[in-house]
C-alpha positions in Angstrom: -13.8 8.4 -2.3 -11.9 9.9 -5.3 -8.1 10.1 -4.7 -7.0 13.2 -6.0 -3.4 13.8 -7.3 -1.1 17.0 -7.2 -1.9 19.3 -9.8 0.4 18.9 -12.5 1.1 15.1 -11.7 0.7 12.9 -14.5 -1.4 9.7 -13.6 0.5 6.5 -14.2 -2.3 4.0 -15.5 -0.2 1.3 -15.9 1.8 0.9 -12.3 0.8 1.6 -8.9 2.0 4.9 -7.5 5.3 4.9 -5.7 6.5 1.5 -7.5 9.5 3.1 -8.6 10.7 4.2 -5.2 10.3 0.8 -3.9 12.1 -0.8 -7.0 15.1 1.7 -6.4 15.2 0.9 -2.7 15.5 -2.6 -3.6 18.2 -1.9 -6.2 20.0 0.2 -3.4 20.0 -2.4 -0.9 21.0 -5.0 -3.1 24.3 -2.8 -4.1 24.8 -2.1 -0.4 24.6 -5.9 0.3 27.1 -6.8 -2.7 29.3 -4.0 -1.2 29.8 -6.0 2.1 32.7 -8.6 2.6 31.3 -12.1 2.6 32.4 -12.7 6.0 30.0 -10.1 7.2 26.9 -11.5 5.3 27.7 -14.8 6.5 28.0 -13.9 10.1 24.7 -11.8 9.9 23.0 -15.0 8.4 24.6 -17.2 11.4 23.6 -14.7 14.0 20.2 -14.2 12.8 19.4 -18.1 12.8 21.0 -18.7 16.2 18.5 -15.9 17.2 15.7 -17.6 16.1 16.8 -21.2 17.5 17.2 -19.4 20.9 13.9 -17.9 20.7 12.5 -21.4 19.9 14.5 -22.8 22.5 13.1 -20.3 25.0 9.6 -21.2 23.8 10.3 -25.1 24.5 11.8 -24.4 28.1 8.7 -22.2 29.0 6.2 -24.9 27.7 8.3 -27.6 29.5 8.4 -25.7 32.8 4.1 -25.5 32.8 3.8 -28.9 32.1 2.8 -28.4 28.5 3.9 -31.6 26.3 4.9 -30.0 22.9 7.2 -31.6 20.4 10.1 -29.6 18.8 8.2 -29.9 15.3 5.1 -28.3 17.0 7.0 -25.5 18.9 8.9 -24.8 15.5 5.5 -24.7 13.8 3.8 -22.4 16.4 6.8 -20.4 16.5 6.8 -19.7 12.6 3.0 -19.1 12.7 3.4 -16.4 15.4 6.5 -15.1 13.3 4.2 -14.8 10.3 1.4 -13.6 11.7 3.4 -10.8 13.5 4.1 -9.5 9.9 0.7 -8.3 9.3 0.1 -6.5 12.5 -0.6 -2.9 13.4 0.7 -3.3 17.0 4.2 -2.2 18.1 6.0 -5.6 18.6 3.2 -7.7 17.3 1.7 -7.3 21.1 -1.4 -9.4 21.3 -0.9 -10.9 17.8 1.9 -13.5 19.2 0.1 -14.2 22.2 -3.0 -15.1 20.5 -1.2 -17.3 17.8 0.8 -19.0 20.8 -1.9 -19.7 23.2 -4.5 -20.9 20.6 -1.9 -23.1 19.1 -1.0 -24.7 22.4 -4.4 -25.1 23.5 -5.3 -26.9 20.1 -2.3 -29.1 20.7 -4.3 -30.1 24.2 -2.5 -27.7 26.6 -4.8 -26.5 29.4 -5.8 -22.8 28.6 -4.6 -21.7 31.8 -1.2 -23.3 31.4 -0.8 -21.9 28.0 -1.7 -18.5 28.8 0.8 -18.5 31.8 3.5 -20.1 29.6 3.0 -17.6 26.7 3.0 -14.7 28.9 6.3 -15.6 30.3 7.7 -16.5 27.2 6.8 -13.0 25.8 7.9 -11.2 28.9 11.2 -13.0 28.6 11.7 -12.9 25.0 10.2 -9.3 24.1 9.7 -7.2 27.3 12.9 -7.9 29.2 15.2 -7.1 26.0 13.2 -4.0 25.2 13.3 -2.5 28.7 17.1 -3.3 28.6 17.7 -1.6 25.4 15.8 1.6 26.3 17.9 1.6 29.3 21.0 1.4 27.5 20.0 3.9 25.0 19.5 6.5 27.9 22.6 5.6 29.7 24.7 8.7 29.9 28.0 9.0 28.1 27.4 5.6 26.4 27.3 6.2 22.7 28.7 3.8 20.2 31.0 5.1 17.7 29.8 5.4 14.3 31.0 3.0 11.9 30.4 3.1 7.9 30.0 0.7 5.9 32.9 0.2 3.1 33.9 -1.8 0.5 36.4 -3.1 3.0 33.8 -4.0 5.6 32.9 -2.1 8.6 35.4 0.9 9.1 
């Protein structure tokens, strides 16, 4: 199938279409990040790392509860694999992809399929579905609007 261009649009033979918008978006993002105070950036990095650690801990706890013997390194590898796989999915929240990766990984480590399935489903309910439901409820709560805050050179204001 031949892709038709808008009349009057000069084709760029050397670069893919839209690359200028991507580069400009990256530059804008870089400028915005540099405008933030270092403490905000550091806090964001620390909180992001803590979120991943808590998520990994939840996976370990659920596996232990179902009698699946998995080491920290194995669980971290499975978690990282599921996080990588979720980047290439078309389903919202990577539903289905994360479950397949984790169940397959646990079974390949020797866990019974039934225990691996139960552990992963409980893990996903606790780490994905419950927070999503609570967020949806919070978003719909009457009169509960967060104040708008803008990012300035001095931080959140």
